[in-house]
C-alpha positions as CSV (number, residue, x, y, z in Angstrom):
1,M,28.1,-105.0,52.9
2,S,24.8,-103.7,51.4
3,K,22.0,-106.1,50.5
4,I,22.4,-105.5,46.8
5,E,26.2,-105.9,47.0
6,K,25.7,-109.2,48.8
7,R,23.2,-110.3,46.1
8,L,25.7,-109.5,43.3
9,E,28.3,-111.5,45.2
10,E,26.0,-114.5,45.4
11,L,25.5,-114.2,41.6
12,G,29.3,-114.1,41.1
13,I,29.1,-110.5,39.7
14,V,31.8,-108.0,40.3
15,L,31.0,-104.5,39.1
16,P,33.8,-103.1,36.9
17,P,35.3,-99.6,37.4
18,V,33.5,-97.0,35.3
19,G,35.7,-95.7,32.5
20,K,35.9,-92.1,31.4
21,P,33.8,-91.5,28.3
22,R,35.8,-90.9,25.1
23,F,33.2,-88.6,23.6
24,S,31.1,-85.6,24.7
25,Y,28.7,-87.1,27.2
26,I,28.6,-88.2,30.9
27,P,27.9,-91.8,32.0
28,C,24.7,-90.9,33.7
29,N,22.6,-87.9,34.7
30,R,20.6,-87.5,37.9
31,T,17.6,-85.2,38.1
32,G,15.7,-85.3,41.4
33,N,15.2,-89.0,42.3
34,L,15.8,-90.4,38.8
35,V,19.1,-91.5,37.4
36,Y,19.4,-91.9,33.6
37,T,22.3,-93.9,32.3
38,S,23.9,-93.2,28.9
39,G,23.9,-96.1,26.5
40,Q,26.2,-98.9,27.8
41,D,27.6,-101.9,25.8
42,C,29.0,-105.3,26.6
43,R,32.6,-104.4,27.3
44,I,34.7,-106.3,29.8
45,N,38.0,-104.6,30.6
46,G,37.5,-102.3,27.6
47,E,36.9,-105.0,25.0
48,L,33.5,-106.0,23.6
49,M,32.7,-109.5,24.5
50,F,31.0,-110.0,21.1
51,E,30.8,-107.9,17.9
52,G,28.3,-108.0,15.1
53,K,24.7,-108.5,14.3
54,L,22.2,-110.8,15.9
55,G,21.0,-113.3,13.4
56,R,24.3,-113.3,11.6
57,E,27.6,-113.2,13.6
58,V,26.0,-113.3,17.1
59,T,23.5,-116.0,18.3
60,I,20.6,-115.3,20.6
61,E,22.4,-117.0,23.5
62,Q,25.5,-114.8,22.9
63,G,23.2,-111.7,22.6
64,Q,21.6,-112.6,26.0
65,A,25.1,-112.9,27.5
66,A,26.0,-109.5,26.0
67,A,22.7,-108.0,27.3
68,R,23.6,-109.3,30.8
69,Q,27.0,-107.8,30.7
70,T,25.6,-104.5,29.5
71,I,23.3,-104.4,32.6
72,I,26.4,-105.1,34.8
73,N,28.0,-102.1,33.2
74,C,24.8,-100.0,33.7
75,L,24.8,-101.0,37.4
76,A,28.5,-100.0,37.8
77,V,27.6,-96.5,36.4
78,I,24.6,-96.2,38.7
79,K,26.7,-97.2,41.7
80,A,29.4,-94.7,40.8
81,E,26.7,-92.0,40.8
82,I,24.8,-92.9,44.0
83,G,27.4,-94.8,46.0
84,D,25.2,-97.7,47.2
85,L,22.9,-99.8,45.0
86,D,20.6,-100.2,48.1
87,K,19.5,-96.7,47.3
88,V,17.7,-97.9,44.1
89,V,14.0,-97.9,44.8
90,K,13.1,-99.5,41.5
91,V,14.1,-99.9,37.9
92,V,11.7,-97.7,36.0
93,K,12.5,-98.2,32.3
94,M,15.0,-100.0,30.0
95,L,15.6,-98.8,26.5
96,A,17.5,-101.5,24.6
97,F,18.9,-101.6,21.1
98,V,19.8,-104.8,19.3
99,N,22.2,-104.7,16.3
100,S,20.1,-106.9,14.0
101,A,20.7,-108.6,10.7
102,P,17.9,-108.1,8.1
103,G,14.9,-110.2,9.0
104,F,16.0,-110.8,12.7
105,A,12.9,-110.2,14.9
106,D,13.9,-111.9,18.2
107,Q,15.0,-108.7,20.0
108,P,12.8,-109.4,23.0
109,Y,14.5,-112.8,23.6
110,V,17.9,-111.2,23.5
111,I,17.0,-108.4,25.9
112,N,15.5,-110.8,28.4
113,G,19.2,-111.5,29.3
114,A,19.2,-108.0,30.8
115,S,15.7,-108.0,32.2
116,D,16.2,-111.3,33.9
117,L,19.3,-110.1,35.6
118,L,17.7,-106.9,37.0
119,I,14.9,-109.1,38.5
120,E,17.5,-111.5,40.0
121,V,19.4,-108.6,41.6
122,F,16.5,-106.3,42.7
123,G,13.5,-108.7,43.0
124,D,10.2,-107.1,42.3
125,S,11.9,-103.7,42.3
126,G,13.8,-104.8,39.2
127,K,10.6,-105.3,37.1
128,H,10.5,-102.5,34.6
129,A,8.9,-101.0,31.5
130,R,11.0,-101.9,28.4
131,S,11.5,-101.3,24.7
132,A,13.7,-103.7,22.7
133,I,14.4,-102.1,19.3
134,G,16.2,-103.7,16.3
135,T,18.7,-101.4,14.6
136,S,20.8,-101.7,11.5
137,D,24.1,-101.1,13.4
138,L,25.4,-99.8,16.7
139,P,28.6,-98.0,17.7
140,F,31.7,-100.2,17.3
141,H,29.4,-103.0,16.1
142,T,28.4,-103.9,19.6
143,P,25.5,-106.3,19.5
144,V,23.5,-104.6,22.3
145,E,23.3,-101.1,23.8
146,I,21.1,-100.4,26.8
147,E,20.0,-97.3,28.8
148,L,18.3,-97.5,32.2
149,I,16.2,-95.2,34.2
150,V,16.1,-95.9,38.0
151,E,14.4,-94.3,40.9
152,V,16.7,-93.7,43.8
153,R,16.4,-92.4,47.4
154,D,18.9,-90.2,49.3
């Protein structure tokens, strides 16, 4: 068992199978030693764990849990592409969107649910540049959507 797989097991995380996209895109794209994920959401077994806007239907704590699940889904996509998460050299960048009610300005607190998990899994290699952007809505009313860029080795 790889080091990262062991760490995920210690955290009680099982990576889900990667579903086939329903629209015209691919789950991730590799160029050279960088893997870019498409935007992922907080689905578990095909169902969103929460729906709605932060600051209205969804609490910060629920948003953090949604962000954490979204990263789990990102990691599943990356593993499907590269085969072994031990090949991740570092997490380079996270682009995170938060479905925000008018006046909601706590996007960074929500997205820490994702950032903290990356650091728990990868240690210092999980520390990353990040943008946490509030938006008026997201597809299917998901509370969070996240893209990752990771550097990998062969």
